[in-house]
C-alpha positions in Angstrom: -7.8 -11.2 -1.4 -7.2 -9.1 1.7 -3.5 -9.9 1.4 -3.7 -8.0 -1.9 -5.3 -5.1 0.1 -2.2 -5.1 2.3 0.1 -5.0 -0.7 -1.8 -2.4 -2.7 -2.9 -0.1 0.2 -0.3 -0.2 2.9 3.4 0.8 2.5 4.7 -2.3 4.2 8.4 -2.4 5.3 10.4 -4.8 3.3 14.1 -5.8 3.3 16.2 -4.3 0.5 18.0 -7.2 -1.1 17.4 -7.2 -4.9 20.1 -7.0 -7.5 20.3 -4.8 -10.6 18.5 -6.0 -13.6 17.9 -4.9 -17.3 15.1 -2.4 -17.5 11.7 -3.0 -19.1 9.5 -0.1 -19.9 6.0 0.0 -18.3 3.4 2.8 -18.3 1.3 2.9 -15.1 -1.9 5.1 -15.0 -1.6 8.8 -14.2 -4.5 11.2 -13.6 -4.7 15.0 -13.1 -7.1 17.4 -11.4 -6.6 21.0 -12.4 -8.1 24.4 -12.4 -6.8 27.9 -13.3 -3.9 28.0 -10.9 -3.7 24.5 -9.3 -2.7 21.1 -10.7 -2.7 17.9 -8.7 -1.4 14.7 -10.3 -2.6 11.3 -9.0 -0.3 8.3 -9.4 -0.9 4.7 -8.2 2.0 3.1 -6.5 3.2 -0.4 -5.8 5.1 -0.2 -2.5 7.8 -2.8 -3.5 8.9 -3.9 -6.9 11.6 -6.0 -8.5 14.4 -4.1 -10.1 14.4 -3.6 -13.8 11.1 -1.8 -14.4 11.4 1.6 -16.1 8.3 3.5 -15.0 9.7 6.8 -13.8 9.9 8.4 -17.3 7.7 9.9 -20.0 4.5 11.5 -18.6 5.1 10.4 -15.0 8.6 12.0 -14.9 7.3 15.1 -16.7 4.5 15.5 -14.1 6.8 14.9 -11.3 9.4 17.4 -12.6 6.8 20.1 -12.9 5.5 19.6 -9.4 6.7 21.6 -6.4 5.6 19.1 -3.8 5.4 15.3 -3.4 2.6 13.8 -1.2 2.6 10.1 -0.3 0.5 8.0 2.0 2.8 8.3 4.9 6.4 9.5 5.5 7.9 6.8 7.7 10.1 7.8 10.6 13.5 6.2 11.3 13.4 2.4 11.7 13.9 2.5 15.5 11.0 4.8 15.9 8.8 2.7 13.7 9.7 -0.4 15.6 8.8 1.2 18.9 5.5 2.3 17.5 4.6 -1.1 16.3 5.6 -2.6 19.7 3.2 -0.2 21.3 0.3 -0.7 19.0 0.7 -4.3 17.8 2.2 -6.3 20.6 0.0 -8.4 22.9 0.2 -7.9 26.7 3.2 -9.5 28.4 2.6 -13.2 29.0 -0.1 -13.4 26.2 0.5 -15.4 23.0 -1.2 -15.0 19.6 -2.0 -18.7 19.4 -4.0 -18.4 22.6 -6.2 -15.7 21.0 -7.0 -17.6 17.8 -9.2 -20.6 17.0 -7.0 -23.7 17.1 -7.2 -24.4 13.4 -6.1 -20.8 12.5 -3.2 -21.0 15.1 -2.1 -24.2 13.5 -2.1 -22.7 10.0 0.1 -19.8 11.2 2.7 -22.2 12.6 2.6 -24.3 9.4 3.0 -21.1 7.2 6.0 -20.0 9.2 7.6 -23.4 9.0 7.2 -23.5 5.2 8.8 -20.1 5.0 11.8 -21.3 7.0 10.9 -19.1 10.0 10.6 -19.8 13.7 7.2 -21.1 14.6 6.9 -18.5 17.4 8.0 -15.6 15.2 4.6 -13.8 15.5 3.4 -15.1 18.9 3.8 -11.7 20.6 1.8 -9.9 17.9 -1.9 -9.0 17.6 -3.5 -10.7 14.5 -3.3 -7.6 12.3 0.5 -7.2 12.8 1.0 -10.9 12.4 -0.8 -10.7 9.1 1.5 -7.9 7.9 4.6 -9.8 9.0 3.4 -12.9 7.1 2.3 -11.0 4.0 5.8 -9.8 3.2 7.6 -13.1 3.7 6.9 -14.7 0.3 7.5 -11.4 -1.6 11.0 -11.1 -0.2 11.6 -14.6 -1.5 10.3 -13.6 -4.9 12.8 -10.6 -5.1 10.3 -7.8 -4.4 12.2 -4.9 -2.8 11.0 -1.7 -1.2 14.1 0.1 -2.5 12.6 -0.2 -6.0 9.1 0.7 -4.8 7.4 3.8 -6.1 7.5 5.7 -2.8 11.2 5.1 -2.3 12.1 6.2 -5.8 9.9 9.3 -5.8 11.0 10.3 -2.3 14.6 10.1 -3.2 14.1 12.1 -6.3 12.0 14.7 -4.4 14.7 15.2 -1.8 17.4 15.4 -4.4 15.6 18.2 -6.2 14.6 19.9 -2.9 10.8 19.4 -3.3 8.6 19.3 -0.2 7.7 15.8 0.9 4.6 15.2 3.1 2.2 12.4 4.0 -1.6 12.2 3.8 -1.5 10.2 7.1 0.9 9.9 10.0 2.5 6.5 10.7 0.5 6.2 13.9 -2.7 7.0 12.1 -2.0 4.4 9.3 -1.1 1.6 11.7 -4.0 2.7 13.9 -6.4 1.7 11.1 -5.3 -1.9 11.5 -5.0 -1.7 15.3 -8.6 -0.5 15.7 -10.1 -3.4 13.7 -12.3 -5.7 15.7 -10.9 -9.1 16.7 -13.1 -10.8 14.1 -11.9 -8.5 11.3 -8.3 -9.1 12.3 -8.7 -12.8 12.2 -10.3 -12.5 8.7 -7.3 -10.5 7.6 -4.9 -13.1 9.0 -6.8 -16.0 7.5 -6.9 -14.4 4.1 -3.1 -13.7 4.3 -2.5 -17.3 5.0 -4.7 -18.4 2.2 -2.7 -16.5 -0.4 0.8 -17.1 0.8 1.4 -20.1 -1.4 0.4 -18.2 -4.6 1.8 -14.9 -3.5 4.5 -14.6 -6.2 2.1 -15.4 -9.1 -0.6 -13.1 -7.7 1.8 -10.2 -7.2 3.3 -10.7 -10.7 -0.3 -10.3 -12.0 -0.8 -7.2 -10.0 2.4 -5.6 -11.1 1.7 -6.5 -14.8 -1.7 -4.8 -14.6 -0.2 -1.8 -12.8 2.5 -1.5 -15.5 -0.1 -1.5 -18.2 -2.3 1.0 -16.5 -5.0 -1.7 -16.3 -7.1 -0.4 -13.4 -10.0 -2.8 -14.2 -7.8 -5.7 -13.3 -6.5 -4.0 -10.2 -10.1 -3.3 -9.1 -11.1 -6.9 -9.7 -8.2 -8.1 -7.6 -9.1 -5.6 -4.9 -12.7 -6.5 -4.9 -12.3 -10.3 -5.1 -13.0 -11.0 -1.4 -14.2 -7.7 -0.1 -17.6 -9.1 0.8 -16.0 -11.3 3.5 -15.4 -8.3 5.8 -17.3 -5.0 5.2 -15.4 -3.7 8.3 -12.0 -4.2 6.6 -13.3 -2.6 3.4 -14.7 0.4 5.2 -11.6 1.0 7.4 -8.8 0.2 4.9 -10.2 1.4 1.7 -13.5 3.4 1.6 -13.0 5.8 4.5 -9.3 6.5 3.6 -10.3 7.3 0.0 -12.9 9.7 1.2 -10.4 11.4 3.5 -7.8 11.7 0.7 -10.4 13.1 -1.7 -11.2 15.7 0.9 -7.6 16.6 1.1 -7.3 17.0 -2.6 -10.5 19.1 -2.8 -9.1 21.4 0.0 -5.7 21.6 -1.6 -7.3 22.7 -4.9 -8.1 26.0 -3.2 -4.5 27.0 -3.1 -2.3 27.5 -6.2 0.6 25.2 -7.0 1.5 21.9 -8.6 1.4 18.7 -6.5 2.3 15.1 -7.3 0.3 12.6 -5.1 1.3 8.9 -5.0 -0.8 6.4 -3.1 -1.3 2.6 -3.3 -2.6 1.7 -6.7 -5.7 0.0 -5.2 -6.9 3.4 -4.0 -7.1 4.6 -7.6 -9.1 1.7 -9.0 -12.8 0.7 -8.8 -16.1 2.2 -7.7 -14.7 3.5 -4.4 -11.6 5.0 -5.8 -10.2 8.5 -4.9 -11.2 9.6 -8.4 -14.8 8.6 -8.0 -14.9 10.4 -4.6 -13.5 13.5 -6.3 -16.1 13.4 -9.0 -18.8 13.1 -6.4 -17.4 16.4 -5.0 -17.8 18.0 -8.4 -14.1 17.9 -9.4 -13.1 16.7 -12.9 -10.4 14.0 -13.0 -8.7 13.3 -16.3 -6.5 10.4 -17.1 -3.3 11.4 -18.9 -2.7 9.1 -21.9 0.9 8.4 -22.9 
């Protein structure tokens, strides 16, 4: 489902609202690329989690502690700057409404979904379809207790800054949101429709994703990712394949300089035939999974 693409690939902004819970140990997958003087760890993230999962330990913590640098998908600017950027990229021209840009049935489904979620029916009227999809995608997950404060990037970034590690992004915020903004109107409507399709089962689906992630079950993650990819090759190319190629290129270039780097990207990028690892192997680099 393309809503799962949003969840696994893009660090969506979620409200921080979850309470403390007892911890349960999970062991997500971890890979390494190394040569004589360079080591790069690859870790798949989930951008928001419920509290109570103990994943930042064992091999993951050891790899992080030995790294001098943390690299994530994107380092987000302050909230006000992010909001201004989204207004620039994702708002429709003044006097234009989303419902006027959509087929009537799709516009009706947007209104109904907002009503079920207890939101104003005009909440996303000023947004382009891609930004409306992102806004709708996070609503059920907030209700299910998923919180970006417990997400992988938040935890790793806080730990990196505490230990004075360098923190950088593979993409800029404008570049990442630009991938969505540059989609054709048809692809944006597919993304919006798929998001609406999965809202009623969002909690169950995300629970399945997090369970697979916690077990290091990349086959299940790949299956979830690939479930509906055939519906829009444009979305697949823009949000998954091209970005994975770009990031594999970054890793290959970084391998020319000595050092130890911990890279954390959405778990969907490290699963399946088009994963970053496969791209690295095509470039002649050996990628090894760390078993723990």
